[in-house]
C-alpha positions as CSV (number, residue, x, y, z in Angstrom):
1,M,265.8,31.6,171.9
2,W,265.8,28.3,169.8
3,P,268.5,25.9,170.4
4,K,270.8,24.7,167.7
5,L,269.1,21.7,166.2
6,E,270.7,18.4,165.6
7,F,268.7,15.9,163.4
8,S,270.7,12.8,163.6
9,H,269.1,10.7,166.4
10,S,265.5,10.2,167.7
11,N,266.8,10.0,171.3
12,H,268.7,13.3,171.0
13,L,265.4,14.9,169.4
14,Q,263.4,13.6,172.2
15,H,266.1,15.1,174.7
16,Q,266.0,18.4,173.0
17,A,261.9,18.4,173.1
18,E,262.1,17.8,176.9
19,Q,264.8,20.4,177.5
20,L,262.7,22.9,175.4
21,T,259.5,22.1,177.3
22,N,261.4,22.8,180.6
23,K,262.9,26.1,179.0
24,F,259.6,27.5,178.1
25,L,258.2,26.5,181.5
26,G,261.2,28.3,183.1
27,L,260.5,31.5,181.0
28,A,256.9,31.5,181.9
29,A,257.6,31.0,185.5
30,R,259.9,33.9,185.5
31,H,257.8,36.2,183.5
32,F,254.7,35.6,185.8
33,D,256.7,35.1,189.0
34,A,254.9,31.8,189.5
35,A,255.8,28.4,190.5
36,L,254.7,26.0,187.6
37,T,254.7,22.1,188.0
38,T,257.3,20.5,186.0
39,P,255.6,17.8,183.8
40,S,256.5,14.2,183.0
41,V,257.3,14.1,179.4
42,R,256.6,10.9,177.1
43,F,257.1,10.2,173.5
44,D,254.3,7.7,173.2
45,L,251.6,9.4,171.5
46,R,250.6,7.7,168.2
47,G,248.4,8.4,165.3
48,T,248.2,12.1,163.8
49,S,248.1,14.0,167.0
50,A,251.5,15.8,167.5
51,G,251.1,16.5,171.2
52,Q,248.8,16.2,174.1
53,V,248.8,17.4,177.8
54,R,247.0,15.5,180.7
55,V,246.5,16.7,184.1
56,T,245.3,14.3,186.8
57,D,242.9,15.3,189.5
58,G,245.9,15.5,191.8
59,G,247.4,18.1,189.7
60,D,250.2,15.9,188.0
61,C,251.1,17.0,184.6
62,L,252.0,14.7,181.7
63,V,253.1,15.9,178.3
64,R,252.8,13.4,175.5
65,Y,254.7,13.9,172.2
66,N,254.4,11.9,168.9
67,A,257.9,10.6,168.4
68,R,257.2,9.7,164.8
69,L,256.1,13.3,164.0
70,L,259.3,14.6,165.9
71,E,261.6,12.5,163.7
72,R,259.8,13.4,160.5
73,H,259.5,17.3,161.2
74,P,262.1,18.1,163.8
75,R,262.5,21.7,163.3
76,A,258.8,22.5,163.0
77,F,258.0,20.2,165.9
78,L,260.2,21.9,168.2
79,S,259.2,25.5,167.1
80,R,255.5,24.8,167.0
81,T,254.3,21.6,168.8
82,V,256.5,22.0,172.0
83,P,255.5,25.7,172.7
84,H,252.0,24.9,171.9
85,E,251.8,22.0,174.4
86,T,253.9,23.9,177.0
87,A,251.4,26.9,176.7
88,H,248.7,24.6,177.7
89,L,250.6,23.5,180.9
90,V,251.2,27.3,181.6
91,V,247.5,28.3,181.2
92,F,246.6,25.5,183.3
93,G,249.2,26.2,185.9
94,L,248.3,29.9,186.3
95,F,244.4,29.8,185.6
96,G,243.2,26.3,186.2
97,P,241.2,23.8,184.3
98,R,238.2,26.0,183.0
99,V,240.1,28.3,180.7
100,P,239.4,27.8,176.9
101,P,242.2,25.6,175.5
102,H,243.2,27.8,172.5
103,G,241.8,31.1,174.0
104,R,243.3,34.6,174.6
105,K,245.4,33.5,177.6
106,W,247.0,30.5,175.7
107,R,247.5,32.9,172.6
108,A,249.3,35.3,174.8
109,I,251.6,32.7,176.2
110,M,252.4,31.5,172.8
111,A,253.4,35.2,171.9
112,L,255.6,35.2,175.1
113,F,257.2,32.2,173.7
114,G,257.7,33.8,170.2
115,S,255.6,31.1,168.4
116,A,252.6,31.4,166.2
117,P,249.4,30.6,168.1
118,E,248.3,27.9,165.6
119,R,245.7,25.4,166.7
120,C,246.7,22.5,164.6
121,H,249.5,21.2,162.8
122,N,249.8,20.8,159.0
123,Y,252.8,18.1,159.2
124,R,252.5,15.3,156.7
125,V,251.0,12.1,158.3
126,D,250.8,9.7,155.5
127,G,251.6,6.3,156.6
128,L,251.0,6.8,160.4
129,Q,248.7,4.3,162.1
130,V,245.4,5.8,163.2
131,R,243.2,4.2,165.7
132,R,239.7,3.5,164.4
133,L,237.1,3.2,167.1
134,R,233.7,1.1,166.7
135,R,230.6,3.0,166.9
136,Y,227.5,2.1,168.6
137,D,223.9,3.4,168.1
138,Y,222.1,5.2,170.9
139,R,218.9,7.0,170.7
140,C,217.2,9.8,172.4
141,A,213.6,11.5,171.6
142,C,214.9,13.1,168.6
143,R,217.3,11.1,166.8
144,T,220.3,8.4,166.8
145,H,223.5,9.1,167.8
146,Q,226.7,7.2,167.1
147,L,229.0,6.9,170.2
148,T,232.4,5.5,170.0
149,S,233.4,2.5,171.9
150,I,235.0,4.7,174.5
151,R,231.7,6.4,175.4
152,H,229.8,3.1,175.1
153,N,232.0,1.5,177.7
154,R,231.8,4.3,180.0
155,I,228.0,4.2,179.6
156,R,228.3,0.3,180.6
157,S,230.2,1.3,183.7
158,G,227.5,3.7,185.0
159,Q,228.2,7.0,183.2
160,S,225.3,8.6,181.5
161,Y,225.0,11.1,178.4
162,R,222.2,13.3,177.6
163,C,221.3,14.7,174.0
164,K,222.3,18.3,173.7
165,Q,219.2,19.0,171.7
166,C,216.3,17.4,173.6
167,G,218.0,16.7,176.9
168,Q,217.0,13.1,177.1
169,L,219.3,10.4,178.5
170,L,220.9,8.4,175.5
171,E,219.8,4.7,175.4
172,R,221.4,1.9,173.5
173,S,219.4,1.3,170.3
174,S,218.4,-2.5,169.9
175,A,220.0,-4.1,167.2
């Protein structure tokens, strides 16, 4: 099932990853007799994440792979990360967005792909740049929460968050 791997050039590895993504999608489409959306594939993911699947509200699919990790660990990346992310696409395409990300259905698709259903990678990540997010203090009735700049900016744009313990809306702590 696995293609012959060539490790000489990053563009070649990226092409292999994209081909393998489409091969797994085709396998799942035939197995389930279903039409599955062909995703856009990008190699722009940074940090320590190996892969990520995004689905827009309109149903367009995007797979993002980490090119640095692909170059460092080509054989493992192609045999673990590509089927892992493609299985997420298949689960979404067959069952919709409300299925547990690494649940029974995802594990069954990983088995169909002949890949171990591992939730996380164990690739060497030393030297990779990691984004550090600023944290902001927010309060509720029971404690102080540290929200990242992403949630802080969403609150500033009108979104609200509640404490899971007491149910109260989170409010910015005065500095």
